[in-house]
C-alpha positions in Angstrom: -0.7 7.6 12.1 -3.1 10.5 11.7 -6.8 10.0 11.0 -6.5 11.5 7.5 -3.8 9.0 6.5 -5.8 6.1 7.9 -8.8 7.2 5.8 -6.7 7.4 2.7 -5.4 3.8 3.2 -8.9 2.6 3.8 -10.2 4.4 0.7 -7.4 3.0 -1.5 -8.0 -0.6 -0.1 -11.5 -0.5 -1.4 -11.0 1.7 -4.5 -12.1 0.3 -7.9 -8.4 0.4 -8.8 -8.3 3.0 -11.6 -4.5 3.3 -10.9 -4.1 -0.3 -12.1 -4.0 0.8 -15.7 -0.8 2.8 -15.0 1.0 -0.1 -13.3 4.4 -0.5 -14.9 4.6 -3.3 -17.4 8.3 -3.9 -17.2 11.0 -3.7 -14.5 8.8 -4.7 -11.6 7.0 -7.9 -10.5 3.6 -8.3 -12.1 1.9 -9.7 -9.0 -1.5 -8.6 -8.1 -0.5 -8.7 -4.4 2.0 -5.9 -5.1 -0.6 -3.5 -6.6 -1.1 -0.3 -4.6 -4.7 -1.3 -3.5 -3.6 -4.7 -2.4 -0.9 -3.3 -0.3 -3.3 -0.7 1.1 -5.7 -3.6 2.0 -2.9 -5.4 3.9 -2.2 -2.1 5.8 -6.0 -1.7 6.5 -6.1 -5.3 7.8 -3.1 -4.6 10.1 -4.5 -1.3 11.4 -7.9 -3.0 12.1 -6.2 -6.0 13.7 -7.6 -8.5 11.2 -4.0 -9.7 10.7 -0.9 -9.5 12.9 2.0 -7.4 11.7 4.8 -10.0 11.2 8.1 -10.0 9.4 6.3 -11.4 6.3 3.8 -8.6 6.3 6.7 -6.1 6.8 8.5 -7.6 3.8 5.4 -7.4 1.6 4.9 -3.7 2.6 8.5 -3.0 1.9 8.2 -4.0 -1.8 6.9 -0.7 -3.1 8.6 -0.2 -6.4 5.5 -0.9 -8.5 3.4 1.0 -6.1 5.6 4.0 -6.4 5.8 3.9 -10.1 2.0 3.7 -10.5 1.3 6.2 -7.6 1.0 9.2 -10.0 -2.1 7.5 -11.6 -4.1 7.9 -8.3 -7.0 10.2 -9.3 -7.3 11.2 -5.6 -3.6 12.1 -5.3 -3.0 9.9 -2.3 0.6 8.9 -1.6 -0.1 5.4 -0.4 3.6 4.3 -0.7 4.6 7.1 1.7 1.8 6.1 4.1 2.8 2.4 4.0 6.4 3.6 4.8 5.0 5.4 7.9 3.1 2.3 9.0 6.3 0.3 8.7 8.1 2.8 10.8 5.4 2.6 13.5 5.8 -1.1 13.7 9.6 -0.9 13.4 10.4 -4.6 12.7 14.2 -4.3 12.7 
């Protein structure tokens, strides 16, 4: 993963979550753990070897419906769902 992408994930993980107000209210799970910033923090933890990339982590990072639907609210125009997809591809847990 390129340095720019890693920086965007890091920034999102510690962002004050302004995108949260655009999180869909219906049709997707309303779990805080599925918010864009929470998923970015999981990715940040994996990339910095704070946690091990397991099948459970892969499953969590695969649930991006809510993240995709609130992605347009990012004031920095980061495409975190796409970056999380890249991270999953790098770890290739198939």
